N, C-alpha and C positions, 0 to 999 in steps of 0.2 A: 690302348689307349686311352687318356684322360676324359674327360667331359668338356674339360678347359680347353683341351686342344681340339677336339670336335668343334666347339665354339669358334675357336682362332680359324680353323679352316672355313667355316662358315662366312666369318667377317672377311676372309681373305678374296674368297670369291664373291664376295659382295650379296650373298645371301642373308640379310640381316633379319629377315623375319625368322627364317628358320635358326640362327642363333639365339634368337630371342627364346622363342619355343623351347630350344635345349635349356637355357637357363632356368626358364621356369620349371621344367621337369627335375632339374636338379634339387629346386626349392620342395617340389611334390614328394621328392624321394629321400630328402634329408642329407642331400650330399653336401658335403664342405665344399663352402666357394673360397676361391684365394683371390689375393688382390688383383691377379691378372683376369680372372674371371669377371669380375666388374668393370675394370678398365673397358675388356672388349665389348661387355653387354651394353655399357654406355655410349661406347663407338656406334656400335648398331642403332640403337635410338637417336643419335646425333645422325646418323646418314640415311636413316629411311625416310623415303619421299613422302609418305603419306603424314597427315596431320596427325595419325594417332603416335607417332614417333614422340612427340614432346610428353602425351601423358604417358608412354609408355616409360619414357626417360624418368618423369616426375615420380612415377611409382615406385623403379628401382631406388629413386635417391630416397623416398621415404623408407624403402626397405631396410638400405643400407644406414640410416638414422637409426632405425629401431631394433635392427639387429647385430651390429657391428659396432665394437667397443671404441673402434678407434678409427677415424678417417684419415688415411696414409695421404701422403703428399702425391701420389700417383692417381688414386682414387678420387681425390679432390681436384687435379688438373682435370682428369677426364671428366667430372662435372662440369666444370667451366667450360671446358671446350662441348662439351653437350647444349649446355644453354646458349652458349655464345652462337653456334651453328644455328640453333632454332628460332636465333634472335630475341631472346629474354635476358636481355642483359642485367636487369635488375637482380634477378637471380644468381647469373653467373658472378656479378660482383659481391653479393651477399656471400657466396660459398668462397670466394678469394678471401674476403676479408676476416670470416670466420676460423680461416686458416691458420694453425698456430707455427707452422714449418711449411717453407715454400722452398722451391727449386726454381733453376732456371726456367724449365718448362713450365711452370704454375705460371710465372709473369707473363713468359710469350702467349701463352692460351688467352690472358685476360687482356693483353695488349692488342691481339689478333681479332679478338672479340669485339671491340670496341672498334678498332680501323675498319674492320669488315660491315659494321653496322651503322655506318655514318655517323660516329662518336671520335672522328678523328682528335679532337683538341683532348680529349681524356685517353685517348692510346698514346700522344705524345707525352701528356703529363705523366702518365703513370711510367713511361719509358726512364724520364728524370727521375722520379720516385725510384724506381729500381737502381738505378747508378746510385743515389743519394744512401740508400741500403745497404749500400756495398756488394750487389750482384753484379756479376758480369756479364753482358749481353753475348748472344753466340748469333749465329747465322740465321738461324728462325727469326730472333727478333728483331733483326734488319730487315728481313722481309715483311715483317708486320709494320715497322716503324716506316719504310720507305713507301710502303702501300698508302698509310696515313697521309705522307706528304704529297703524293700523287694525286690523290683523291681532294687535296686542297689546294694543289698546284702551288705549293710551296718549293720554289725550285733551289733557292739558295739554301734553307734549310736541308732537303734532302739531298743535297750536292756536299753540304758539309758531313751529313753522316755517312754517306759513300765514301767519303775520304778518309774519314776516321775509322772505318772498319779496317784498314790495312794499317795505316798510319798508327793508331791508338790501341787497338786491339789486337793487332795480327792476324786478322780475318782475312783471306782470300776470296773476292765476290765470285759467286758462281752465277749460272745463267738466270737464276731468277731474280738476283739483286740487279743484274743488268735490264733485265726486262721490265722491273720496278723504274727503273732510270729512265728508258725509253718511254714508259707510260707517262711517267711525271712530266718529260719534256716536250712530248705529242700533245697531254690535255693544256699545256700551259702555251701551246701553238708555236712552241719554239724547234720548228721542224728541221732546220738547218741543223742546229745543234745535236738533235737526235738521231737524224742521218750520220753524223760524223760520228756519234757515240757508237751506234751500231757498227759503223764500218772501221773502227779503231778497237775492237772487241778483241781480246786476248785468243778467243775460239769462235768457229763458227755460229752465227745466230741462230736458234731455233724457233719454230712457228710460233712460239709465245712472244719472244722479241719481235719478230717481224710482224707479226698480228697488230701488235702495240702501235707499231709504226704506223703501217697500212691505216687501221682505225683513224691514227690522228690526220692522216692524210685525206681522207674520205670527211671527217669532219671537217677540217678547215680548208678544203676546197683544193689541195693540190693536186692534181688531178695527173701531171707528167709524173712526179714524185711516185703518186701510189700505183700508176701504173707499173713502173719499175720494181717496186717492193710486191706487188701481184706476182709478177713475172718470177722474182727470186724464191717466194713461196710455192710457186708450183714448181720450179727446178728443184725445190726440196723435198716434195711430196707429190712427184707426178702422177701417181695412182691412189691418191688419198681421196676417195669420192665425197667425204664430208668437209674438206678444203672446198672442191669444186663449188659443193652446195653452198656453205658458208659465204664465198665470194660472189656466188650469183645473186642471193640475197640482197647482200651490200649493193651490188650495181643497180638491183632494180628498185630497192629503195631510194637510191638517187636518180632513179628513172633513166638508167643508162640502158635501156630495153636491149637494144643490139648485145652489148656485151654481156648481157645477162644470159641471153639467149645461148650464146657461144658458150659460156661456161656450163649452161644445163646439158647441152648436146656434149660435150667433154664427161660429164657425170655417166653417159652412157658408156663411154670408152672405157673411163677410167674403172667402171662399175664391172666390166669383164671378167676381171681378175681378182676383184675384193669386194669388200661388201659396204655398203652406205653406213658412216658413223661421223658423228661430230666429237670429237676429242675434246676435254677440258680447255685445252689451250687454244682452242681455236672459237671456244665460245666468247672470247674476247672481242673477236671481230664484230661478231651480232651484237655485244652491249655497245659497244662503240656507236652504233647507229641509232640507239636510243636517244 
């Protein structure tokens, strides 16, 4: 088994600190590093919860600069993703501009970094530049672009992008794209359209889609619709303790104490067979209450 395989295994199991430790041992014992090694270790630095993750990544960036003759497309893309996830867009954009060769994944990383860090206009501007430069967007590109539209409540533009996926680029929208559109319509207060959008999806909505709709209901005071969406969520994952906990938190924030108490009691029943845990898709429910 290679050193890079060990690092990859730690990355897959989210043991990021251990993966970084293995990488540092590779340097100590002068083991040759491949492109995949650097990409994996930069991913670790991006996902470390501790603030040290940023300093670790900066250190690895410096090491690559000093010791590798060529910054490959995937190494550069990993650096952009790292800086974007840590919120340092000036470094991410500097790497992007310094890259002589860019693939779709490179553009996606930079557009996503802008979209997820409050720089939605730059994300949309870069998307237009991407097309001008002759690069064809893919599914990941449109998740980032629709996210930017949702956060700025640009319903018409987001709808145009969504339609262009299939008509112009031959891309069949997947769950993430539908979730972005529901989020967009919900943030804009268009609950009727958001509900219709969910009900006419070509497949059953998952927790992220229903969570976006529920969050919009809570924000805009659509109690009756919110109760219906809440019911659908609980039917979808009847024994998911994290879901009950998230819904209880939302109801408590809205001072619906009786409903919050009922959901807390349900946690006990659901927890008899499962562990409590809130998946990433459910965090959207809590984010909507901010």
